[in-house]
C-alpha positions as MATLAB code, in Angstrom:
seq = 'XXXXXXXXXXXXXXXXXXXXXXXXXXXXXXXXXXXXXXXXXXXXXXXXXXXXXXXXXXXXXXXXXXXXXXXXXXXXXXXXXXXXXXXXXXXXXXXXXXXXXXXXXXXXXXXXXXXXXXXXXXXXXXXXXXXXXXXXXXXXXXX';
ca = [
      78.973  194.976  164.351;
      80.064  193.538  161.024;
      78.732  190.293  159.580;
      82.011  188.400  160.083;
      82.113  189.207  163.810;
      78.443  188.187  164.190;
      79.151  184.868  162.473;
      82.145  184.244  164.747;
      80.101  184.967  167.890;
      77.284  182.769  166.661;
      79.688  179.884  166.019;
      81.211  180.253  169.503;
      77.756  180.322  171.088;
      76.755  177.158  169.240;
      79.939  175.425  170.362;
      79.316  176.465  173.975;
      75.757  175.084  173.842;
      76.968  171.769  172.387;
      79.706  171.549  175.005;
      77.224  172.286  177.798;
      74.775  169.657  176.592;
      77.584  167.131  176.332;
      78.662  167.911  179.921;
      75.061  167.492  181.104;
      74.848  164.084  179.409;
      78.090  162.953  181.085;
      76.733  164.192  184.427;
      73.418  162.378  183.898;
      75.220  159.121  183.072;
      77.387  159.468  186.185;
      74.343  160.062  188.385;
      72.387  157.169  186.842;
      75.359  154.881  187.485;
      75.117  155.962  191.144;
      71.411  155.059  191.306;
      69.810  158.442  190.603;
      66.732  158.826  188.416;
      66.998  161.802  186.079;
      63.707  163.735  186.060;
      64.661  166.522  183.696;
      67.293  168.455  181.770;
      67.525  172.252  181.413;
      64.300  172.938  183.297;
      63.183  176.554  183.074;
      61.573  178.062  186.168;
      60.748  181.654  187.133;
      63.764  181.511  189.482;
      66.288  180.210  186.939;
      67.274  177.209  184.883;
      68.062  173.851  186.469;
      70.704  171.866  184.564;
      69.565  168.466  185.899;
      66.855  167.395  188.290;
      67.460  163.994  189.855;
      65.757  161.853  192.496;
      67.020  159.050  194.680;
      65.030  157.853  197.641;
      63.555  160.869  199.452;
      66.123  163.315  198.013;
      65.455  165.659  195.111;
      68.766  166.982  193.780;
      68.999  170.206  191.831;
      72.242  169.510  189.983;
      74.433  172.268  188.622;
      76.814  171.009  185.934;
      80.028  172.956  185.364;
      82.790  172.194  182.914;
      85.936  174.270  183.354;
      89.683  173.999  182.798;
      90.120  172.524  186.296;
      87.872  170.948  188.920;
      88.643  173.791  191.349;
      87.583  176.351  188.735;
      84.322  174.452  188.188;
      83.679  174.274  191.928;
      84.337  177.974  192.434;
      82.222  179.102  189.489;
      78.827  179.063  191.230;
      78.296  182.231  193.247;
      76.090  182.377  196.376;
      73.429  184.347  194.473;
      73.190  181.564  191.877;
      73.040  178.966  194.645;
      70.081  180.810  196.189;
      68.307  180.979  192.813;
      68.863  177.245  192.262;
      67.512  176.411  195.708;
      64.391  178.550  195.127;
      63.912  176.968  191.689;
      64.134  173.440  193.123;
      61.790  174.168  196.010;
      59.245  175.834  193.691;
      59.384  172.897  191.289;
      58.918  170.394  194.130;
      55.947  172.371  195.472;
      54.218  172.423  192.064;
      54.575  168.706  191.322;
      52.555  166.392  193.563;
      54.953  163.481  193.009;
      57.827  165.537  194.437;
      56.027  166.891  197.508;
      57.744  166.008  200.763;
      61.142  165.303  199.215;
      64.229  166.878  200.695;
      65.616  169.377  198.149;
      69.378  169.795  197.988;
      71.918  171.375  195.661;
      74.449  169.026  194.097;
      77.170  169.736  191.594;
      78.867  167.704  188.921;
      82.219  169.244  188.045;
      84.013  168.320  184.839;
      87.511  169.152  183.658;
      89.646  167.867  180.765;
      91.434  164.578  181.400;
      89.766  164.171  184.824;
      86.926  161.946  185.966;
      83.717  163.906  186.530;
      83.101  164.590  190.196;
      79.678  164.483  191.855;
      79.516  166.626  194.969;
      76.364  165.945  196.972;
      74.971  168.891  198.953;
      77.733  171.019  197.446;
      77.089  174.236  199.361;
      75.586  173.019  202.635;
      75.873  175.673  205.317;
      79.390  176.779  204.448;
      78.805  180.219  203.003;
      79.206  179.092  199.414;
      82.527  177.263  199.577;
      82.045  173.759  198.204;
      83.153  170.966  200.528;
      86.223  169.080  199.482;
      88.044  171.951  197.799;
      91.723  171.187  197.741;
      90.977  167.594  198.704;
      91.242  164.530  196.517;
      87.912  162.745  196.691;
      84.835  163.959  198.492;
      82.728  161.257  200.065;
      79.487  162.279  201.704;
      76.365  160.315  202.561;
];
């Protein structure tokens, strides 16, 4: 690979990382406005990386943040295998930290798209075979 192509790939990778971090900050602000306490960003575990870890009441949310060209594309971008890894990562993290023991672990998503409000989807893949609730609906409201 020539030096020019390497430089181009490196620049794109840096832009993607900056964009991802920016999306995570927007997601964290949205969750804090909804009363969530952010416990960590980009947490590495043996099972995978957790974008955001948040707590509210007795719920520990493993939050996947996706920024795509549309909200539907963001919602569809997390495959069942990734969902399983995220769930294992959250449960392992909760088991290792005494302050998180006994909390209910769930998978949430914050989906972002240009010129759209970010959308928080609580319990995004609960028992539906990987299809996020609220697809093709306007606003998802869940307890």
